C-alpha positions in Angstrom: -82.2 -269.6 -79.5 -80.7 -266.2 -79.3 -77.6 -267.2 -81.2 -79.6 -268.9 -83.9 -81.8 -265.8 -84.3 -78.7 -263.6 -84.6 -77.2 -265.7 -87.3 -80.5 -265.8 -89.2 -80.7 -262.0 -89.0 -77.2 -261.6 -90.3 -77.9 -264.1 -93.1 -81.1 -262.3 -94.1 -79.5 -258.8 -94.1 -76.2 -259.6 -95.7 -77.3 -262.2 -98.3 -74.6 -264.7 -97.1 -74.1 -266.9 -94.2 -70.9 -265.4 -93.1 -72.3 -261.9 -92.6 -70.6 -260.4 -95.7 -72.9 -258.3 -97.9 -74.3 -259.9 -101.0 -72.5 -259.0 -104.2 -74.5 -257.7 -107.1 -77.7 -257.2 -105.1 -79.2 -254.4 -103.0 -81.2 -254.6 -99.8 -84.4 -252.7 -99.4 -86.0 -251.3 -96.3 -87.9 -254.5 -95.6 -84.7 -256.5 -95.6 -85.3 -258.2 -98.9 -82.7 -258.4 -101.7 -83.3 -256.2 -104.7 -82.4 -256.8 -108.4 -78.7 -256.7 -109.4 -77.4 -253.4 -110.9 -77.7 -253.1 -114.7 -74.5 -254.1 -116.6 -72.2 -251.5 -118.0 -72.5 -250.0 -121.5 -69.7 -252.1 -122.9 -71.1 -255.4 -121.5 -74.6 -254.5 -122.7 -73.4 -253.8 -126.2 -71.3 -256.9 -126.2 -74.2 -259.1 -125.1 -76.6 -257.5 -127.6 -74.3 -257.3 -130.7 -72.1 -260.3 -130.0 -72.4 -261.5 -133.6 -71.1 -258.1 -134.9 -68.1 -258.2 -132.6 -67.4 -261.7 -133.7 -67.4 -260.7 -137.4 -65.2 -257.7 -137.0 -62.7 -259.3 -134.6 -60.5 -260.8 -137.4 -60.4 -257.4 -139.1 -59.5 -255.6 -135.9 -56.7 -258.1 -135.3 -55.3 -257.7 -138.8 -55.4 -253.9 -138.6 -53.7 -254.0 -135.1 -50.9 -256.2 -136.5 -50.5 -254.2 -139.8 -50.9 -250.7 -138.4 -50.5 -251.0 -134.6 -47.1 -252.6 -134.4 -45.4 -250.3 -137.1 -46.9 -247.3 -135.3 -45.6 -248.4 -131.9 -42.2 -249.2 -133.5 -42.1 -245.8 -135.2 -42.9 -243.9 -132.0 -40.1 -245.8 -130.3 -37.6 -244.9 -133.0 -38.4 -241.2 -132.5 -36.6 -241.4 -129.1 -33.5 -242.9 -130.6 -30.7 -241.9 -133.0 -31.4 -244.8 -135.4 -30.1 -244.4 -138.9 -28.7 -246.5 -141.7 -25.3 -246.8 -140.1 -26.3 -248.0 -136.6 -29.4 -250.3 -137.1 -29.2 -254.0 -137.2 -28.2 -255.3 -140.7 -26.9 -258.4 -142.5 -23.9 -258.5 -144.7 -23.6 -261.9 -146.3 -24.0 -264.4 -143.5 -22.9 -262.0 -140.8 -25.3 -260.0 -138.7 -24.2 -256.6 -137.3 -26.0 -255.7 -134.2 -27.8 -252.4 -133.7 -25.8 -249.7 -131.9 -28.3 -246.8 -131.8 -29.0 -245.2 -128.5 -31.9 -243.6 -126.6 -31.8 -239.8 -127.0 -35.1 -238.8 -125.4 -36.8 -235.8 -127.0 -33.7 -234.7 -129.0 -35.3 -235.5 -132.3 -38.5 -233.6 -131.6 -36.5 -230.6 -130.4 -34.3 -230.7 -133.5 -37.2 -231.0 -135.9 -39.4 -228.3 -134.3 -36.4 -226.0 -133.8 -35.4 -226.1 -137.4 -36.8 -224.0 -140.3 -37.2 -226.9 -142.7 -40.2 -228.4 -140.8 -42.0 -225.1 -140.6 -41.4 -224.3 -144.3 -42.8 -227.7 -145.3 -45.7 -227.3 -142.9 -46.6 -223.9 -144.3 -46.7 -225.1 -147.8 -48.6 -228.3 -146.8 -51.3 -226.2 -145.2 -51.5 -223.9 -148.3 -51.6 -226.9 -150.5 -54.3 -228.6 -148.5 -56.6 -225.6 -148.1 -56.2 -224.7 -151.8 -56.9 -228.2 -153.1 -59.9 -228.8 -150.8 -61.5 -225.4 -151.3 -61.2 -225.6 -155.1 -62.3 -229.3 -155.2 -65.3 -228.7 -153.0 -66.4 -225.6 -155.0 -66.1 -227.3 -158.4 -67.7 -230.5 -157.1 -70.7 -228.7 -155.7 -71.2 -226.6 -158.9 -71.0 -229.7 -161.1 -73.3 -231.6 -158.8 -75.9 -228.8 -159.0 -75.7 -228.9 -162.8 -76.0 -232.7 -163.0 -78.8 -232.7 -160.5 -81.1 -231.0 -163.0 -82.9 -232.7 -165.9 -80.6 -232.0 -168.8 -80.1 -234.0 -172.0 -77.2 -236.4 -171.9 -76.9 -236.3 -168.1 -75.7 -239.9 -167.9 -72.9 -239.2 -170.4 -71.8 -236.1 -168.5 -71.7 -238.1 -165.2 -69.6 -240.8 -166.8 -67.2 -238.3 -168.3 -66.7 -236.5 -165.0 -66.3 -239.7 -162.9 -63.8 -241.1 -165.4 -60.7 -239.5 -163.8 -61.6 -241.3 -160.6 -61.7 -244.7 -162.3 -58.2 -244.3 -163.8 -55.3 -245.2 -161.5 -53.8 -242.1 -160.0 -50.3 -242.8 -161.1 -51.5 -243.2 -164.7 -53.2 -239.8 -164.6 -50.2 -238.2 -163.0 -47.8 -239.4 -165.6 -50.2 -238.2 -168.3 -50.3 -234.8 -166.7 -46.5 -234.8 -166.5 -46.3 -235.3 -170.3 -48.8 -232.5 -170.8 -46.6 -230.2 -168.6 -43.4 -231.1 -170.5 -41.7 -227.8 -171.4 -40.4 -229.0 -174.8 -42.9 -231.5 -176.1 -46.0 -230.9 -173.9 -49.4 -230.1 -175.4 -49.9 -227.1 -173.1 -46.8 -225.3 -174.2 -47.5 -226.3 -177.8 -51.0 -224.6 -177.5 -49.4 -221.5 -175.9 -46.8 -221.2 -178.6 -49.5 -221.8 -181.3 -51.4 -218.8 -179.9 -48.3 -216.6 -180.0 -47.4 -216.9 -176.3 -44.2 -218.0 -174.7 -43.8 -221.5 -173.3 -44.2 -221.9 -169.5 -41.8 -223.6 -167.2 -44.5 -225.6 -165.5 -42.4 -228.0 -163.4 -39.1 -226.1 -163.1 -40.3 -222.8 -161.7 -41.3 -222.9 -158.0 -44.5 -220.9 -158.4 -45.8 -222.7 -161.5 -44.7 -226.1 -160.1 -47.0 -225.4 -157.1 -49.8 -224.4 -159.4 -49.3 -227.5 -161.4 -49.5 -229.9 -158.5 -52.6 -228.2 -157.1 -54.3 -228.4 -160.6 -53.5 -232.1 -160.9 -54.7 -232.9 -157.4 -57.9 -231.0 -158.0 -58.5 -232.9 -161.2 -58.1 -236.2 -159.3 -60.3 -235.1 -156.4 -63.3 -233.5 -158.2 -65.0 -236.9 -159.1 -65.2 -238.0 -155.4 -66.6 -234.6 -154.3 -69.0 -234.6 -157.2 -70.4 -238.0 -156.3 -70.8 -237.1 -152.6 -72.4 -233.8 -153.3 -74.7 -235.2 -155.9 -76.0 -237.8 -153.4 -76.5 -235.1 -150.8 -78.4 -232.9 -153.3 -80.7 -235.8 -154.3 -81.6 -236.3 -150.6 -83.1 -232.8 -150.4 -86.9 -232.9 -150.9 -88.0 -231.1 -154.1 -91.0 -229.7 -152.1 -88.6 -227.3 -150.3 -87.5 -225.7 -153.6 -91.1 -225.5 -154.9 -92.2 -223.8 -151.7 -89.3 -221.3 -151.9 -90.2 -220.5 -155.5 -93.8 -219.9 -154.5 -92.5 -217.5 -151.8 -90.6 -215.6 -154.4 -87.0 -216.7 -153.5 -84.5 -216.3 -156.3 -81.9 -218.9 -157.3 -79.2 -217.6 -154.9 -81.6 -217.5 -152.0 -82.7 -221.1 -152.7 -79.0 -222.1 -152.9 -78.0 -220.3 -149.7 -81.1 -221.3 -147.5 -81.9 -224.7 -148.8 -79.0 -226.3 -150.7 -76.2 -225.5 -148.4 -78.0 -226.5 -145.2 -79.2 -229.6 -146.9 -75.7 -230.8 -147.9 -74.0 -229.7 -144.6 -74.0 -233.2 -143.0 -72.4 -234.8 -146.0 -70.1 -231.9 -146.9 -68.7 -231.8 -143.3 -67.6 -235.4 -143.6 -66.1 -235.2 -147.1 -64.3 -232.0 -146.3 -62.6 -233.7 -143.3 -61.7 -236.7 -145.4 -60.4 -234.5 -148.2 -58.2 -232.6 -145.8 -56.7 -235.7 -144.4 -56.1 -237.3 -147.9 -54.7 -234.1 -149.4 -52.5 -233.5 -146.4 -50.9 -236.9 -147.0 -51.1 -236.9 -150.8 -47.8 -238.4 -151.6 -48.3 -239.7 -155.2 -49.1 -236.3 -156.8 -46.0 -234.5 -155.4 -43.6 -237.4 -155.7 -44.5 -238.5 -159.2 -45.2 -235.1 -160.8 -42.3 -232.9 -159.4 -40.4 -235.2 -157.0 -40.7 -232.3 -154.5 -38.8 -230.0 -156.8 -37.6 -227.6 -157.9 -35.2 -227.5 -154.9 -37.8 -228.9 -152.6 -40.3 -226.1 -153.2 -43.2 -228.5 -153.6 -42.2 -231.0 -150.9 -45.0 -231.5 -148.3 -44.5 -233.1 -144.9 -44.9 -236.7 -146.1 -42.6 -236.5 -149.0 -39.9 -234.9 -146.9 -40.3 -237.7 -144.3 -40.0 -240.2 -147.2 -36.8 -238.6 -148.4 -35.3 -238.7 -144.9 -35.9 -242.4 -144.7 -35.1 -243.6 -148.2 -33.2 -241.0 -150.3 -30.9 -239.1 -148.0 -27.5 -240.6 -147.1 -27.2 -241.9 -144.5 -30.9 -242.7 -144.2 -32.2 -241.2 -141.0 -34.9 -243.4 -139.7 -35.3 -241.7 -136.3 -35.9 -238.2 -137.8 -38.2 -239.6 -140.5 -40.3 -241.3 -137.8 -40.4 -238.1 -135.9 -41.8 -236.3 -138.9 -44.4 -239.1 -139.2 -45.5 -238.8 -135.5 -45.8 -235.0 -135.8 -47.9 -235.5 -139.0 -50.2 -237.9 -137.1 -50.5 -235.5 -134.1 -51.4 -232.6 -136.4 -54.1 -234.6 -138.2 -55.6 -235.8 -134.9 -55.6 -232.3 -133.5 -57.3 -231.0 -136.7 -59.9 -233.7 -136.6 -60.7 -233.1 -132.9 -61.0 -229.3 -133.5 -63.1 -229.8 -136.6 -65.4 -232.2 -134.7 -65.7 -229.6 -131.9 -66.7 -226.9 -134.3 -69.3 -229.1 -135.9 -70.8 -230.0 -132.5 -71.1 -226.3 -131.6 -73.0 -225.8 -134.9 -75.4 -228.6 -134.0 -74.0 -231.3 -136.2 -74.1 -234.8 -134.6 -70.8 -236.3 -135.7 
């Protein structure tokens, strides 16, 4: 009887016949088993939104294959001395095996220790800040104008959005014709006004001005649409109340418009910075990075290392690519931290 009672007590307290504590349950003061602990956040989200996870699973798989594998491969190449002469290649029916070697952090030390990377980074930052600041300012001003009830507003909107609808390479080639020093319309207009022709694409300073102008022209429609949507979400009653309180146009803009578009503008500014930082087509198609590499940004320099220099240096190009990725991730994290300190939930 005593042995039976002992086994019963152990079974009641532990939840199992062998004296081991019951898994997934808790025991109260009266010896009864309590409810199991709640599932984790991931399991709870998976059980609640299983259909959403099922629908995005193919997309995630494709993105992993298309982006994930090249990224891993690129990071691996940064620790080697791979170039055109030592990678695996085929000549006719013969295959030459790869002979590149692991070199550790040598590529990173070489790139960061040279002046070329820092020169390109400085111009890339100037290019990005200039383009985003000008694009945001023009987009916000035009959005304010089109947010009012003016005659022909639909026509103005269509005309301002048109550059966004045209493929970027078509617009860039059109601007290249406009900037032509001999037959370009801009120089023809200057000479017709008694001024001397400008070396738009062959002078380092004016080449930088030209690429910034073209990128701003391409980016304003996106900023215009985003800011116009943000302005239309601000209740008109706020402006009416401010007018009744005697606020002038500048006070209404500073105290109502800017706070009202902050949530949208913070997102589009971040996206614009990332896009402009990696804006390969404008630089490559308009100036080719010239004259003498003065307009090359980080991505165009990485492209030239991999595809235009001889021998093509895949390891150094991949190193530039990884450094670009790290810079953008660091910027995005810092930007997000600043927004959170300002009370923005993002």
